[in-house]
C-alpha positions as a Python dict, from the first residue, in 0.01 Angstrom:
ca = {
    (1, 'M'): (0, 0, 0),
    (2, 'T'): (-47, -368, 97),
    (3, 'D'): (157, -493, 391),
    (4, 'P'): (405, -774, 315),
    (5, 'R'): (297, -1128, 397),
    (6, 'I'): (407, -1296, 719),
    (7, 'R'): (668, -1564, 645),
    (8, 'L'): (615, -1879, 850),
    (9, 'L'): (846, -2179, 898),
    (10, 'V'): (665, -2500, 1001),
    (11, 'V'): (865, -2756, 1202),
    (12, 'D'): (734, -3106, 1282),
    (13, 'D'): (870, -3456, 1228),
    (14, 'S'): (521, -3575, 1127),
    (15, 'N'): (438, -3532, 759),
    (16, 'F'): (69, -3548, 852),
    (17, 'V'): (98, -3257, 1094),
    (18, 'R'): (298, -3046, 849),
    (19, 'I'): (34, -3100, 581),
    (20, 'A'): (-247, -3032, 831),
    (21, 'L'): (-88, -2706, 946),
    (22, 'R'): (-37, -2596, 587),
    (23, 'K'): (-405, -2667, 509),
    (24, 'M'): (-515, -2475, 819),
    (25, 'L'): (-322, -2164, 723),
    (26, 'E'): (-395, -2164, 349),
    (27, 'P'): (-709, -1944, 391),
    (28, 'A'): (-499, -1671, 557),
    (29, 'S'): (-390, -1456, 264),
    (30, 'D'): (-150, -1257, 482),
    (31, 'I'): (50, -1566, 588),
    (32, 'E'): (293, -1754, 364),
    (33, 'I'): (459, -2083, 462),
    (34, 'V'): (812, -2038, 327),
    (35, 'G'): (957, -2368, 447),
    (36, 'E'): (910, -2692, 637),
    (37, 'A'): (1156, -2873, 864),
    (38, 'R'): (1149, -3225, 1008),
    (39, 'N'): (1365, -3161, 1315),
    (40, 'G'): (1517, -2884, 1521),
    (41, 'A'): (1850, -2885, 1337),
    (42, 'E'): (1674, -2831, 1003),
    (43, 'A'): (1465, -2558, 1167),
    (44, 'L'): (1777, -2375, 1279),
    (45, 'R'): (1933, -2400, 933),
    (46, 'L'): (1618, -2286, 753),
    (47, 'S'): (1561, -2005, 1002),
    (48, 'R'): (1901, -1865, 910),
    (49, 'K'): (1847, -1917, 536),
    (50, 'L'): (1480, -1820, 486),
    (51, 'K'): (1452, -1544, 749),
    (52, 'P'): (1093, -1630, 850),
    (53, 'H'): (898, -1391, 1069),
    (54, 'V'): (761, -1676, 1286),
    (55, 'V'): (843, -2042, 1351),
    (56, 'A'): (572, -2296, 1443),
    (57, 'M'): (780, -2552, 1637),
    (58, 'D'): (709, -2911, 1740),
    (59, 'L'): (860, -3042, 2064),
    (60, 'N'): (961, -3407, 2028),
    (61, 'M'): (1177, -3455, 1717),
    (62, 'P'): (1490, -3649, 1622),
    (63, 'V'): (1840, -3500, 1583),
    (64, 'M'): (1751, -3181, 1778),
    (65, 'D'): (1429, -3138, 1973),
    (66, 'G'): (1211, -2826, 1982),
    (67, 'I'): (1348, -2692, 2310),
    (68, 'E'): (1710, -2707, 2189),
    (69, 'S'): (1613, -2546, 1859),
    (70, 'V'): (1417, -2267, 2031),
    (71, 'Q'): (1713, -2193, 2257),
    (72, 'A'): (1948, -2174, 1959),
    (73, 'I'): (1715, -1950, 1758),
    (74, 'A'): (1657, -1722, 2057),
    (75, 'A'): (2033, -1699, 2120),
    (76, 'E'): (2074, -1570, 1763),
    (77, 'K'): (1788, -1321, 1816),
    (78, 'G'): (1597, -1504, 1546),
    (79, 'P'): (1221, -1512, 1482),
    (80, 'P'): (971, -1578, 1762),
    (81, 'C'): (886, -1947, 1806),
    (82, 'I'): (534, -2072, 1879),
    (83, 'M'): (529, -2425, 2021),
    (84, 'V'): (273, -2664, 1871),
    (85, 'S'): (262, -2927, 2144),
    (86, 'N'): (68, -3234, 2252),
    (87, 'E'): (-192, -3175, 2525),
    (88, 'T'): (-45, -3441, 2755),
    (89, 'S'): (138, -3417, 3086),
    (90, 'E'): (467, -3481, 2907),
    (91, 'G'): (384, -3228, 2637),
    (92, 'A'): (276, -2974, 2897),
    (93, 'A'): (600, -3005, 3095),
    (94, 'A'): (810, -2972, 2778),
    (95, 'T'): (606, -2673, 2657),
    (96, 'I'): (656, -2494, 2988),
    (97, 'R'): (1032, -2555, 2963),
    (98, 'A'): (1024, -2412, 2610),
    (99, 'L'): (834, -2102, 2728),
    (100, 'E'): (1086, -2054, 3008),
    (101, 'T'): (1381, -2078, 2768),
    (102, 'G'): (1277, -1868, 2469),
    (103, 'A'): (945, -1967, 2308),
    (104, 'V'): (690, -1685, 2296),
    (105, 'D'): (362, -1880, 2290),
    (106, 'F'): (204, -2220, 2231),
    (107, 'V'): (-87, -2396, 2062),
    (108, 'C'): (-206, -2742, 2168),
    (109, 'K'): (-263, -3029, 1930),
    (110, 'N'): (-413, -3361, 2037),
    (111, 'S'): (-171, -3651, 1996),
    (112, 'S'): (-443, -3865, 1840),
    (113, 'F'): (-501, -3813, 1467),
    (114, 'I'): (-865, -3911, 1515),
    (115, 'T'): (-927, -3625, 1760),
    (116, 'F'): (-698, -3371, 1591),
    (117, 'D'): (-907, -3056, 1643),
    (118, 'M'): (-823, -2862, 1330),
    (119, 'A'): (-1079, -2584, 1378),
    (120, 'S'): (-952, -2489, 1723),
    (121, 'I'): (-586, -2512, 1624),
    (122, 'E'): (-650, -2312, 1306),
    (123, 'R'): (-810, -2026, 1499),
    (124, 'Q'): (-542, -2012, 1768),
    (125, 'L'): (-246, -2060, 1537),
    (126, 'T'): (-364, -1803, 1282),
    (127, 'E'): (-422, -1543, 1554),
    (128, 'K'): (-84, -1602, 1715),
    (129, 'V'): (112, -1620, 1390),
    (130, 'R'): (-42, -1287, 1288),
    (131, 'H'): (41, -1122, 1619),
    (132, 'W'): (401, -1240, 1639),
    (133, 'G'): (458, -1200, 1266),
    (134, 'R'): (354, -836, 1274),
    (135, 'W'): (558, -782, 1587),
    (136, 'R'): (866, -929, 1418),
    (137, 'M'): (810, -726, 1101),
    (138, 'T'): (787, -410, 1309),
    (139, 'M'): (1110, -495, 1490),
    (140, 'T'): (1290, -554, 1158),
    (141, 'G'): (1148, -239, 997),
    (142, 'E'): (941, -427, 738),
    (143, 'L'): (612, -297, 877),
    (144, 'A'): (520, 51, 993),
    (145, 'T'): (436, 70, 1363),
    (146, 'D'): (89, 205, 1287),
    (147, 'S'): (7, -129, 1119),
    (148, 'V'): (45, -318, 1446),
    (149, 'V'): (-215, -320, 1719),
    (150, 'A'): (-57, -183, 2038),
    (151, 'P'): (311, -236, 1952),
    (152, 'V'): (546, -267, 2246),
    (153, 'T'): (708, 66, 2161),
    (154, 'E'): (383, 265, 2187),
    (155, 'P'): (369, 486, 2498),
    (156, 'A'): (127, 367, 2764),
    (157, 'P'): (-197, 564, 2802),
    (158, 'E'): (-203, 808, 3091),
    (159, 'L'): (-355, 699, 3419),
    (160, 'A'): (-671, 871, 3531),
    (161, 'P'): (-571, 1106, 3815),
    (162, 'S'): (-897, 1047, 4000),
    (163, 'T'): (-828, 673, 4006),
    (164, 'R'): (-468, 717, 4124),
    (165, 'A'): (-570, 931, 4417),
    (166, 'S'): (-858, 724, 4551),
    (167, 'V'): (-695, 393, 4642),
    (168, 'R'): (-741, 256, 4993),
    (169, 'G'): (-424, 200, 5188),
    (170, 'H'): (-482, -123, 5383),
    (171, 'R'): (-276, -437, 5436),
    (172, 'P'): (-386, -688, 5168),
    (173, 'D'): (-570, -1005, 5268),
    (174, 'L'): (-575, -1152, 4914),
    (175, 'V'): (-370, -1102, 4596),
    (176, 'V'): (-513, -1211, 4259),
    (177, 'V'): (-313, -1215, 3936),
    (178, 'G'): (-433, -1232, 3573),
    (179, 'V'): (-180, -1327, 3305),
    (180, 'S'): (-161, -1493, 2965),
    (181, 'T'): (106, -1491, 2693),
    (182, 'G'): (448, -1444, 2851),
    (183, 'G'): (314, -1557, 3187),
    (184, 'P'): (568, -1825, 3284),
    (185, 'V'): (856, -1577, 3267),
    (186, 'A'): (665, -1283, 3418),
    (187, 'L'): (525, -1490, 3706),
    (188, 'A'): (864, -1639, 3791),
    (189, 'E'): (1004, -1286, 3804),
    (190, 'L'): (716, -1152, 4016),
    (191, 'L'): (709, -1439, 4265),
    (192, 'G'): (1087, -1451, 4292),
    (193, 'A'): (1099, -1082, 4379),
    (194, 'L'): (807, -1110, 4622),
    (195, 'G'): (912, -1393, 4844),
    (196, 'P'): (654, -1562, 5071),
    (197, 'L'): (342, -1357, 5145),
    (198, 'P'): (124, -1350, 5460),
    (199, 'C'): (-194, -1393, 5253),
    (200, 'P'): (-309, -1618, 4965),
    (201, 'L'): (-195, -1534, 4613),
    (202, 'V'): (-410, -1680, 4333),
    (203, 'V'): (-310, -1682, 3966),
    (204, 'A'): (-535, -1706, 3658),
    (205, 'Q'): (-286, -1808, 3386),
    (206, 'H'): (-449, -1887, 3050),
    (207, 'M'): (-358, -2254, 2993),
    (208, 'P'): (-528, -2586, 2912),
    (209, 'A'): (-632, -2810, 3201),
    (210, 'S'): (-344, -3050, 3135),
    (211, 'F'): (-82, -2775, 3169),
    (212, 'T'): (-142, -2599, 3501),
    (213, 'A'): (-35, -2876, 3744),
    (214, 'G'): (298, -2903, 3564),
    (215, 'F'): (332, -2527, 3554),
    (216, 'A'): (273, -2505, 3929),
    (217, 'A'): (530, -2781, 3991),
    (218, 'S'): (785, -2600, 3773),
    (219, 'L'): (736, -2275, 3965),
    (220, 'A'): (762, -2459, 4298),
    (221, 'R'): (1095, -2612, 4196),
    (222, 'S'): (1241, -2284, 4074),
    (223, 'L'): (1117, -2078, 4370),
    (224, 'G'): (1179, -2334, 4642),
    (225, 'R'): (844, -2277, 4809),
    (226, 'P'): (486, -2408, 4783),
    (227, 'V'): (307, -2352, 4451),
    (228, 'A'): (12, -2579, 4370),
    (229, 'E'): (-279, -2619, 4134),
    (230, 'G'): (-604, -2529, 4311),
    (231, 'A'): (-888, -2776, 4366),
    (232, 'D'): (-1263, -2720, 4397),
    (233, 'G'): (-1361, -2653, 4758),
    (234, 'E'): (-1000, -2612, 4871),
    (235, 'T'): (-916, -2370, 5152),
    (236, 'L'): (-643, -2137, 5029),
    (237, 'D'): (-315, -2162, 5214),
    (238, 'P'): (-164, -1820, 5295),
    (239, 'A'): (183, -1975, 5269),
    (240, 'A'): (128, -2104, 4915),
    (241, 'V'): (74, -1969, 4566),
    (242, 'T'): (-234, -2119, 4398),
    (243, 'I'): (-246, -2165, 4020),
    (244, 'L'): (-604, -2200, 3897),
    (245, 'R'): (-665, -2520, 3701),
    (246, 'G'): (-673, -2444, 3329),
    (247, 'G'): (-961, -2490, 3090),
    (248, 'G'): (-1231, -2365, 3330),
    (249, 'D'): (-1318, -2069, 3550),
    (250, 'W'): (-1287, -2023, 3925),
    (251, 'A'): (-1405, -1795, 4206),
    (252, 'V'): (-1289, -1732, 4562),
    (253, 'R'): (-1525, -1710, 4857),
    (254, 'R'): (-1477, -1643, 5225),
    (255, 'G'): (-1582, -1937, 5439),
    (256, 'A'): (-1739, -1942, 5784),
    (257, 'S'): (-1391, -1968, 5936),
    (258, 'G'): (-1294, -1642, 5767),
    (259, 'R'): (-1049, -1816, 5533),
    (260, 'F'): (-1082, -1810, 5155),
    (261, 'T'): (-1197, -2112, 4959),
    (262, 'L'): (-1175, -2188, 4587),
    (263, 'H'): (-1477, -2293, 4381),
    (264, 'A'): (-1536, -2390, 4019),
    (265, 'A'): (-1746, -2131, 3835),
    (266, 'D'): (-1970, -2135, 3530),
    (267, 'P'): (-1744, -2063, 3229),
    (268, 'A'): (-2029, -1919, 3020),
    (269, 'G'): (-1941, -1593, 2846),
    (270, 'A'): (-1565, -1610, 2897),
    (271, 'I'): (-1327, -1640, 2600),
    (272, 'Y'): (-1011, -1712, 2796),
    (273, 'H'): (-980, -1974, 3072),
    (274, 'P'): (-925, -1955, 3357),
    (275, 'S'): (-1091, -1615, 3345),
    (276, 'A'): (-912, -1334, 3528),
    (277, 'D'): (-1237, -1135, 3510),
    (278, 'R'): (-1425, -1404, 3702),
    (279, 'L'): (-1148, -1439, 3960),
    (280, 'F'): (-1118, -1062, 4009),
    (281, 'R'): (-1492, -1006, 4051),
    (282, 'S'): (-1517, -1278, 4315),
    (283, 'A'): (-1211, -1145, 4500),
    (284, 'A'): (-1354, -791, 4511),
    (285, 'E'): (-1670, -932, 4672),
    (286, 'A'): (-1508, -1180, 4913),
    (287, 'A'): (-1203, -995, 5043),
    (288, 'E'): (-1178, -690, 5268),
    (289, 'S'): (-855, -554, 5119),
    (290, 'P'): (-758, -739, 4799),
    (291, 'V'): (-504, -638, 4535),
    (292, 'A'): (-539, -720, 4164),
    (293, 'V'): (-236, -758, 3938),
    (294, 'V'): (-265, -756, 3557),
    (295, 'L'): (40, -891, 3375),
    (296, 'T'): (140, -961, 3016),
    (297, 'G'): (-114, -1122, 2785),
    (298, 'M'): (-314, -1111, 2464),
    (299, 'G'): (-671, -980, 2474),
    (300, 'D'): (-845, -781, 2748),
    (301, 'D'): (-916, -1038, 3019),
    (302, 'G'): (-898, -882, 3365),
    (303, 'S'): (-1026, -536, 3276),
    (304, 'S'): (-1392, -606, 3346),
    (305, 'G'): (-1319, -786, 3671),
    (306, 'A'): (-1070, -524, 3787),
    (307, 'A'): (-1340, -260, 3741),
    (308, 'A'): (-1498, -406, 4058),
    (309, 'F'): (-1170, -325, 4237),
    (310, 'A'): (-1177, 32, 4110),
    (311, 'E'): (-1538, 77, 4228),
    (312, 'R'): (-1435, -25, 4580),
    (313, 'R'): (-1108, 169, 4565),
    (314, 'F'): (-893, -145, 4586),
    (315, 'P'): (-549, -133, 4416),
    (316, 'V'): (-504, -256, 4058),
    (317, 'L'): (-135, -293, 3972),
    (318, 'V'): (-65, -323, 3599),
    (319, 'Q'): (253, -430, 3424),
    (320, 'D'): (416, -157, 3216),
    (321, 'P'): (320, -239, 2853),
    (322, 'A'): (676, -166, 2737),
    (323, 'T'): (798, -461, 2948),
    (324, 'C'): (535, -713, 2830),
    (325, 'A'): (575, -1004, 2590),
    (326, 'V'): (225, -908, 2471),
    (327, 'D'): (72, -589, 2608),
    (328, 'G'): (-299, -642, 2532),
    (329, 'M'): (-422, -714, 2886),
    (330, 'P'): (-227, -431, 3056),
    (331, 'R'): (-327, -177, 2789),
    (332, 'A'): (-692, -274, 2819),
    (333, 'A'): (-681, -213, 3195),
    (334, 'I'): (-506, 122, 3151),
    (335, 'R'): (-748, 240, 2881),
    (336, 'A'): (-1042, 141, 3102),
    (337, 'G'): (-914, 384, 3364),
    (338, 'I'): (-889, 120, 3637),
    (339, 'A'): (-510, 94, 3678),
    (340, 'T'): (-386, 257, 3997),
    (341, 'E'): (-18, 210, 3907),
    (342, 'V'): (168, 95, 3594),
    (343, 'L'): (502, -63, 3681),
    (344, 'P'): (762, -317, 3563),
    (345, 'V'): (723, -659, 3724),
    (346, 'T'): (993, -612, 3988),
    (347, 'S'): (841, -278, 4088),
    (348, 'I'): (500, -445, 4125),
    (349, 'A'): (668, -686, 4367),
    (350, 'R'): (820, -397, 4561),
    (351, 'K'): (480, -224, 4576),
    (352, 'L'): (314, -538, 4711),
    (353, 'N'): (589, -584, 4970),
    (354, 'A'): (536, -221, 5078),
    (355, 'L'): (159, -276, 5112),
    (356, 'F'): (223, -563, 5353),
    (357, 'T'): (409, -330, 5588),
    (358, 'L'): (94, -123, 5642),
    (359, 'S'): (-73, -159, 5980),
}
């Protein structure tokens, strides 16, 4: 029996963009565009009428903007909204607000028609529409759970007993975090529950280069403590959270002073940037007692790098898949046998706080 097609609502005040998005998704036989809206108010009305599985939502529109529309759709427990936003500082800030208030994911478009990268947007948008469409269809009972890859209701794989029992118990000198889809909400929850740490905390959040400075500023405002985008050659401040600059890869090293420094790394071979794998591998080499944290996200980034932690018996704390926006990264770490504990985000924070009480 063939699965039903994913119903998509496209929302953008630009006729050009709506046509472009339709052309991009036409080759996907499992996706059907059931409607188009020119502003957020139309999107809300058509969401109620057409019952789409996913909404591809623009940000800046007349009558009602994308953030207001996302909030209204989320309040009604409507379909997941993917933001299709401009890769500018203004677009980045607005996208982060949308992710914090109900949007599930985003895809970047260039604001210039001349440089409108259709191939990249087509790949990302098709992948994300499929994921969230199948998730929505499972939640509404239109799709059997065995048709979805790693649905959120699937029990987490068992931890390997040998891995659980072999972790070193030392006070951490570095905490590294890998996260992707769902990251803005999960990180705010983790950092809010943690409070200030006595060692550097470095985050690899999959985002474009134009997004991470704004994301760091948003976290700093909400937490009321230092959060900053890292720079090449920078010495990491133990009192601050460092967000790796998007679009490239980074490594940490221990300098002659004994403090950790941040360095740009060759991005060859990585699919997602900044790469959690690259960050984790460097941390396992540079630190004496690091902790790796794998949070919500699509794909398997972090598993390969966290294997270096497992080899050295350093802790790898993994978010419980049942609590993730997208559980791909945590499940990959669990299946690889490298997770030492699988916990909800607030419990990860409690575990980290407990580790810092060790002598």
